[in-house]
C-alpha positions in Angstrom: 0.0 0.0 0.0 1.4 3.4 -0.9 2.7 5.4 2.1 0.4 8.4 1.3 -2.7 6.2 1.3 -1.7 4.6 4.6 -1.2 8.0 6.2 -4.5 9.3 4.8 -6.3 6.2 6.3 -4.6 6.7 9.6 -5.6 10.4 9.7 -9.2 9.5 8.8 -9.4 6.9 11.6 -8.0 9.2 14.2 -10.1 12.1 13.1 -13.2 10.0 12.9 -12.7 8.6 16.4 -12.1 12.1 17.7 -15.3 13.4 16.1 -17.3 10.5 17.5 -15.8 10.9 21.0 -16.3 14.6 21.0 -19.9 14.2 19.8 -20.7 11.7 22.7 -19.0 13.9 25.2 -21.0 16.9 24.0 -24.3 15.0 24.4 -23.4 13.9 27.9 -22.4 17.4 28.8 -25.6 18.8 27.4 -27.6 16.3 29.5 -25.6 17.2 32.6 -26.2 20.9 32.0 -30.0 20.3 31.8 -30.0 18.3 35.1 -28.4 21.3 36.8 -31.9 23.0 36.5 -33.2 20.5 39.1 -34.8 20.3 41.6 -37.9 22.1 40.2 -41.1 22.9 42.0 -44.5 22.4 40.4 -48.0 23.1 41.6 -50.8 20.6 40.9 -54.3 21.8 40.1 -55.4 21.4 43.8 -52.5 23.7 44.9 -50.3 20.8 46.1 -46.5 21.5 45.7 -44.4 18.7 44.2 -40.7 18.5 43.5 -39.3 17.2 40.3 -35.7 15.9 40.3 -33.5 13.2 38.7 -33.7 9.6 39.9 -30.7 8.9 42.1 -29.0 6.2 44.2 -30.8 5.7 47.5 -34.2 6.1 45.8 -34.7 2.3 45.5 -37.0 1.7 48.5 -39.2 4.8 47.8 -39.4 3.9 44.1 -40.4 0.3 44.7 -43.0 1.5 47.2 -44.5 3.7 44.5 -44.7 0.9 42.1 -46.3 -1.3 44.8 -49.1 1.2 45.0 -49.9 0.7 41.3 -52.8 -1.8 40.6 -51.5 -5.2 39.8 -52.9 -5.0 36.3 -51.0 -1.8 35.6 -47.7 -3.4 36.7 -48.4 -6.4 34.4 -48.3 -4.1 31.4 -45.0 -2.4 32.3 -42.0 -3.5 30.3 -40.0 -4.4 33.5 -40.7 -6.5 36.5 -40.9 -3.7 39.2 -41.5 -6.3 41.9 -37.8 -7.3 41.5 -35.7 -5.0 43.7 -32.7 -5.7 41.4 -34.6 -4.1 38.5 -35.2 -0.9 40.7 -31.5 -0.9 41.7 -30.3 -1.1 38.1 -32.5 1.9 37.3 -31.0 4.1 40.0 -27.5 3.1 39.1 -27.9 3.6 35.3 -26.4 7.0 34.8 -25.7 6.7 31.1 -27.1 10.1 30.1 -26.5 9.3 26.4 -29.3 6.7 26.6 -31.8 7.9 29.2 -32.8 10.5 31.7 -35.1 9.5 34.6 -37.1 12.0 36.6 -39.1 11.4 39.7 -41.8 13.5 41.4 -41.4 13.7 45.2 -44.0 14.8 47.8 -43.1 14.8 51.6 -40.2 12.5 50.9 -42.2 9.9 49.0 -41.9 9.3 45.3 -45.2 9.6 43.6 -44.3 9.4 39.9 -41.4 8.1 37.8 -40.7 9.1 34.2 -38.0 8.2 31.7 -36.8 9.7 28.4 -35.0 6.9 26.5 -32.9 7.6 23.4 -30.2 6.3 21.2 -27.1 8.4 20.6 -26.2 6.7 17.3 -28.0 5.3 14.3 -31.2 5.8 12.3 -33.4 6.5 15.3 -31.1 8.7 17.3 -33.5 11.6 16.7 -36.3 9.8 18.5 -37.1 9.8 22.2 -39.3 7.1 23.9 -41.3 8.1 26.9 -42.4 6.0 29.9 -44.4 7.5 32.7 -45.9 5.9 35.9 -48.0 7.9 38.4 -49.2 7.0 41.8 -53.0 6.3 41.4 -53.8 8.9 44.1 -52.3 11.6 41.8 -53.7 10.6 38.4 -56.6 13.1 38.4 -54.4 16.0 39.6 -52.5 16.7 36.4 -49.2 15.3 37.7 -48.8 13.2 34.6 -49.4 16.2 32.4 -46.7 18.2 34.2 -44.2 15.4 33.9 -44.9 14.8 30.2 -44.4 18.6 29.6 -41.1 18.3 31.4 -39.9 15.4 29.3 -41.1 17.3 26.2 -38.9 20.2 27.1 -35.9 18.0 27.9 -36.3 16.3 24.5 -36.4 19.7 22.7 -33.2 20.8 24.6 -31.5 17.6 23.4 -32.4 18.3 19.8 -34.7 15.3 19.5 -37.2 15.5 16.6 -39.8 12.9 17.6 -41.3 11.6 20.8 -42.9 8.2 20.9 -45.2 7.0 23.7 -46.6 3.4 23.6 -50.0 2.9 25.3 -52.3 0.0 25.9 -55.5 0.3 23.9 -58.7 0.0 25.9 -56.8 0.6 29.2 -55.0 3.9 28.7 -57.9 5.7 26.9 -57.9 8.6 29.4 -54.1 9.0 28.8 -54.5 8.9 25.1 -57.1 11.6 25.1 -55.0 13.7 27.4 -51.8 13.6 25.4 -53.7 14.4 22.2 -54.2 17.8 23.7 -50.4 18.1 23.8 -50.1 17.4 20.1 -49.4 13.6 20.3 -51.1 11.7 17.4 -52.0 8.0 17.0 -49.7 6.8 14.3 -50.0 3.0 14.6 -52.1 0.3 16.3 -50.8 -3.2 16.7 -53.9 -5.3 17.1 -53.9 -8.0 19.8 -50.2 -7.4 20.4 -50.5 -7.6 24.2 -52.3 -9.9 26.7 -53.4 -9.4 30.2 -52.9 -11.9 33.0 -55.9 -14.0 31.9 -54.8 -14.0 28.3 -57.2 -11.4 27.0 -55.8 -9.5 24.0 -55.1 -5.8 23.9 -53.8 -3.5 21.2 -50.5 -1.6 21.5 -51.1 2.0 20.5 -48.2 4.1 19.3 -48.6 7.8 20.0 -46.1 10.2 18.4 -45.3 13.9 18.6 -43.2 15.7 16.0 -40.9 18.0 17.9 -39.0 19.3 14.9 -41.9 21.5 13.9 -42.0 22.9 17.4 -38.3 23.9 17.7 -38.1 25.1 14.1 -41.1 27.3 14.9 -39.3 28.6 18.0 -36.1 29.4 16.0 -38.1 31.2 13.3 -39.8 33.4 15.9 -36.5 34.1 17.6 -35.0 35.1 14.3 -37.9 37.3 13.5 -37.8 39.0 16.9 -34.1 39.7 16.6 
C-alpha cells in the first residue's frame, strides 16, 4: 500500500474517532447541564406543591413502594418487573445520560411518579425519544402526569430530538390517550392483539407520536424574526 494512502487512512481513523468521541461527550455534557436545573417545584391543580428531580442512588425503597401502590394489572403491562428490587436498583445506578434520563416527582419525601426519556445516541433512530411515565394512582386526576410529560417534552427539545414516541395499551390507557392528544401527540400505529393481560385477553398496542422538529423550528423562526 502506498505510504500516502496509509497516512490518509490513519488520519481518517484518528479524526473519525475524535469526532465520535467529541460528539458523545457533548451529548453527555448537554444532559448534565440540563440536570443542573433540578430540583424544580410544580403546583398541581389542587394547589399541592411537588418536587421534580433526577432519579438517584438511594431512591430504591421509595421507588419500589410507589410501584407497589400501582394496581397489579398496571404493573403487568409495564416492560420491566418492578417487583424485583434488582430491577429498581439497576434503574437508580444507570447514569448513562447518552441513553436515558429518569425524573421522579417527590412529595413529603415519597416518590409519587417516575418518568424516563429513552434515546439512542447513534443510528437511524437517534432523533427519537421514547417516553415512559408511571404515576401513583392517588395523583392521576391531579394533572401530575401532564406536568411530567411537559417536562420530558422540554428535555427532548433541549437535546435536539425531533420525535417523541409513547406506547400505550388500547382499551386501558384511553384517558391518557385523550390527554396527550391535547399536547399534540397523534396516534400513528395500532398493533392489534399485540399484548395480553394476565388472563390471556388480547389488547392492542397504540403508538402515540409527537413531532418536535416543527416545534423547535417554529421557535427558531420566531426568535430570528424578533431579533
